[in-house]
N, C-alpha and C positions, 0 to 999 in steps of 0.2 A: 504493500500500500504506500509506503514511503517513497518508493521509486516513481510512483505515478503522480506525485504532487505537481511537478513542473509541467508535464504534458497536459494534465487536466486543466490547469489554470490557463495555459497558453491556448488550448483548444477552445475554451469558452471565450477568452479574450478576443481571439481572431474571429470567432463566430459573431460576436457583438460588432466587430469592426465591419464585417461583410454584410451585416443586416441592412436591408433597405426598406422593408415594409414598415410604415408608420414612423420612420425615423430619418426622412430625407433631410430635414433641417439639421438634425444632429450630425448627419454625415457631412453636410455642407460645412458646419462649424469645424469638424475634424479636418476636413480638407483644407480649409482656410488656415487652420493652425499649422498644418504640415507645410503649406506654402510659405507662411510667415517665418517659420524656423529656417526653411531653405533660403529664402531671400536674405534673412539676417546673417546667416553663416556665409553665404556667397558675397554679400556686401562687405563684410569684415575682411574676408580673405583678399578681395580685390583692392579695397582701400588701403589696407596695411601693406600689401605688396607694392602698390604704387608709391606709398610713402617711403618704404624701404628703398625703392629705386631712386627716388629723389634724394634720399640721404646719401646713398652711394655716389650719385652723380655730383652732389655738392662736395662730398669728401674728395672725390677725384679732382674736381676743378680747384678746390682750395689747395690741394697738395701739388697741383701741376706747376705752381710758381713759388713754392715754399719748401723749405727743408722740413723733414719729419721731426728732427731734434735740433735745438739750437743751444750752443754753449757760448755765452757772452761774458765780456768783462766790462762792467759799467764805467769803471775808472781807467781811462787810458786804453791804448791798443794792446792786442795780443801779438807780441813780436815774434814769439817762437811758435807761430801757428802751424808751420810745416811739421814740427815735432809732434804737436798735439794731434794733427790730422792723421799722421801715421799711426799713432797709438789708438785713435778711435777706429780707424779702418781695420785694425787687427781684431776688433771685437766681433764675435759671431752675430750675424744678422745685419751688419753695417756694410753697405755697398760702396759708399763714397763719402768722403769728408772734404769740405771746401771752405776756404775763408771768404768772408765778405764784410763790408762796412755799411752800416745802416745810417743814413743821414736824414734827419727830420728837418725839412726846410720849406721854402716857397720857390716855385718856379714862376718867373715873370717874363712876359713879352709885351712891351709897351705898357698899357694900363691893365692888361689881363694878368691876374695874380691868382695862383692856386696852390694850396698846400699839397705837398707830395712827400712820399718816402722814396728817397734816392738811394739805390743799393749799388755799392761798388762791388764788382764781381770779376772773376777771372773767366773769360769766355769759354775756355776749354773745360773748366770745372763746372760752370753753370750749365753747360750742355748736358752733362751727366747728372746734374742735381735736379734740374727742372725741365719742363717741356716748352720753354719759351721759344726755342728754335722752331717748333711746330706751329706756334701762334703768330709768327711774324707776317704782317700784312705787307710791309715794305721794309727794305733793308735786310741786314743779316747780323747775327750775333757776333760774327767775326769783325764787324766794323768797329767794335769796341777795342781799339788798340791803345796800348799804354802811351800816354802823353798826347794822343790825338785830340782829346777834348770832345769826343762824340758822346751822344746820349740817345737812348731808346726809350720812348714814352708809350703809355697805354693809349688806345684809340680815343676813349672818352676824354682823357686828359689833353690829348692833342687838339680835340675839337674845342674844349674850353679855352685853351690858350690860343687857338687860331693859328696853329703852326702846321707845316708840312715838312717833309724831308728836305734838308738843306737850310732851314731857318735857324736863327740863333735864339737861344733862351738863356736867361740869367738865373743862377741858383743863389738864393739868399739864405744864409745860415747864420743864426745868432751865435755870437761868440763873446766871451769875456775878454776885454782888452783894457789893461791898466785900471782894473776895478770897475769898468763900465761895460754895459751890454751894447755891443755894436755888431751890425750885420756884416758878414763877409760876402762879397759878390764874386762869383765865378761864372764865366761864360762857357756855354757848350753849343755844339752844333747838332741838331736833330739828324740822326743817321738812320733811324728806323722807327716803325710803329707796330705794336703787337695788340692782339685782342685775345685775352685768356677766357673770357666768358664769366668773370667774377667782377662785380662792381668795384670792390675795394682795389683790385689790381688794375683794371682798365681805367679807373678814375683817379688813382692816386699813387701809381708806382712808376718809377723810371729807373733805368739801368745805366751805369757808367762803368768804366774800368776801375779795378781796385786801386791802381796806382793814382788815377785821377782823384779818387775819393781820399786817398792819403794826402794829396796836394791840398784838398779843401780843409782837411783837419790839421795839416801841418805835420803829417807822419812821413817818415822816410820809408819804412817798410813795416806795415802792421795791418791788423784787421780788428774790427770791433767784435766779431763773433765768428764761430765756426759752425757751419750747417752740416748735418748728417742725413744722408739718404739711406733708408732701410729697404731690405729686400721685401719685407712685409710691413706696411705701415701699421697694421693692427697689432704687431708685436712690440709696439713702442713701450709698453709697460715693463717687459722683461729687459729689453735693451737699455731703456732709460735708467733702470736700477743699476745696471753695470756701469753706465756712463757716470752717474752721480757718485758712485763709489770711488772713481778715480780722479775726480775733480780736485784741483788745488784751491787754496784760499784765493778769494777774489773772483773766481769764475762762478757764474750762475747758470742754472739749467732751466730749460723750457722745452715743450714739445707741442705738436699740433693739437693734441687733445686739450691742452691748457689754453692755448692761444685762441682756439675756435670753439671753446666750450659753450658760448652763448648760442651759436648756430644750432648745435646738436641738442642742447637743452630745449630750445624752442621746438625742434622736431619731435623730441620725446614727449613733450607736453601735448603737442597736437595729436600725436598717435594715441596717447592715453585718452584724451577727450573724445576722439573719433571712436575709439573702442567702446567707451562708456555709452556714447550716443547710439551707436549701431546695435549695442547689446539690448537697447530698449525695444528694438524690433523683435528680438527673440523673447524678451520679457512679455510683450503684448501677445505674441503667439502662445506663450506659456499660460497666460490668463485665459486665452481662448480654449486651451486644453482643459483647464479647470472647469470652464463653463460647459464644454461638451461632455465631459465625464460626469459632471453633476447631473446633467440632463439624462445621460444614459442610466445612471444609478436610479433616478426617479422613475424612468420608463421601465426599468427592469426590477422594480422592487418585488413583484410577485415571483419572478424567476429566482431572485436571491433568497426569498423566503422558502421556496421549495427546496433549493440547495441546502439551506440551513436545516430544514426538517429531515433531510436525507442524511444529515450528519457532517456536512462540510463545515469546518471550523471557521470562525469569523476572520482569522488572519488569512486563511486561504481565499476567502471571498474578496478581501481587500487586495490580495495579490493579483486577482483577475484584472482589476482596473489599473493597477500599477503596470501590469504587462501591456494592457491596451494603450495607455498613455506613452509607455516606453517605445512601443512600435511606431506610434505617430511621430515621436521625437526622433527616433533613429532614422526613419525614412527621410524626414525633413533634413536632418543633419547630413546624411550621406548624399542626398540630392544637392544640397547647398554646397557641400565640399567639392563635388564634381563640377558643378556649375561655376563656382569661384575659380577653380584651377583652369578650366577651359577658357574663361574670360581673361584671366591673368596671362596665360600663355599666349593668347591671341590679341592682346591689347594693342599691339603695333599694327594689327590689321583692322580691328574694330574701330579704333579712334579715327583713322583716315577715312574709313567708310562713312562714319557718322558725320564728319566734317564735309565730305563731298555730298552726302544725301541731304543734309539740312542746311548747307550753304554757310557755315561759320567755321572759324578756327579757334580751337580751345586755347591754344597758347601761341598767339601771333609772334612772329620773329622780331617785330619792331618794339615789342614790350618785354618779352622774355628771352633770355639767352638760351634756355632749353626749350626747343620748339616741339620735341617729341615727348610723349609721356612714358617714362621708364617704369619698369616693373621688375621686382626682384622677389622671388618666392623664398621665404624662410620657413623651413619645414617645422620649426618650433611653433610658428603661428598656425600652420596647417593642422597640427596636432592639438594645440591648446584651444583654439577657437571652437572646433566641433565638440571637444570634451566639455568645455564650460557650457555650451548650448545644450548638450545632452543632459548635464546635471540640472540645468534649469528646468528642462521638461520633466525630469524625474521628480524634482521638488514639487512641480505642479500637480502630480498625481497623489500627493500625500493626503490632502483634504478629501477628495472624492473617495479614495480607498477607505479612509477611516469612516466616512459616512456610510459607505456600502457595508462595512463590517458591523456597523451599529444598527442595521435594519432589524427590527423585531419581527420574527415570523408570524406571531399571533396577530399583530396589528395589520401587517401587510395582507394576510389571508382572511381577515375578519369578514369581509362581505363576499367571499368567493364560495 
């Protein structure tokens, strides 16, 4: 008898699900609940996958023009940067280490004045450190020759200054002279323009040769920082620990997770809020399951009373409706998962079709740098979302099952 417990309950639960006579409205509510669960799960998978894609795209663009780890010396230059670079490159996971000088100043052309971060680099090292060579619209990274006085600017910065290749710009850097703050002016010739696709870079970054940066600061041979490029940017935690362990006094540590924490914190908050909001769809479907099961219990009170008089325990009566609700939730979760995966995998086909069909562009190129909607499936999300949705549907069966178990046979069969 014990072995027949699960088959009996599942048999009755499936029979109630298939019943059509006198219960069309209840069947419609059950179908609506199933569709609601499926849409909620599919929406969560698609939205979180798209946000994962945007996060990866943002990370790749941010790191395309910046080092993964930065070791700097706030007071004065790092003159033995070649020795430090060799030591850093010997660490596991570090692909390349390169010196650079960061200059906070103003670029001026006539009356046009714009704040900019001017980075002094070695062209051969910068090519290995970043992807600026791929982003060049005009000119080449090789134009940054020592002592030539050339400068490469971002596209937006060039527009704001009103310059093209061949024009002269002045760099204003505040310096202390004889106890007074006085700007130092240095002229450069625009030799190239790049577009990285990140506002901070295109709007406020310029590149010069490291030796020219030393001329601005008055250094003979030095760098304000050393940038490290990693084989895997996500391993910055382990590599950063090793880097910090070997730093001397006066050197400070920073990495891309610290410098860009605000971007990724905003994305995490948005993902959390979207998850909570979309889970409301599943919650509404769960309330529908409660309503449909309560109506089934009311409709089947006489059947429940007969089962009770035949010796079926109240707990087993309750399990009938738990099983019925679980089937509704399971079908909805599986259908939603499959639908979400199909939509996510084909988002690069679906979005252009929608734009062409309805005559609009979701992300126009004159507004956004990223014109295509990226999607990246994280299997943790694909597992956790259906699991949470299924638990919500199971929780929705508790009240109807307890109500079914509490049906009194004598009251239900009083007028039969």
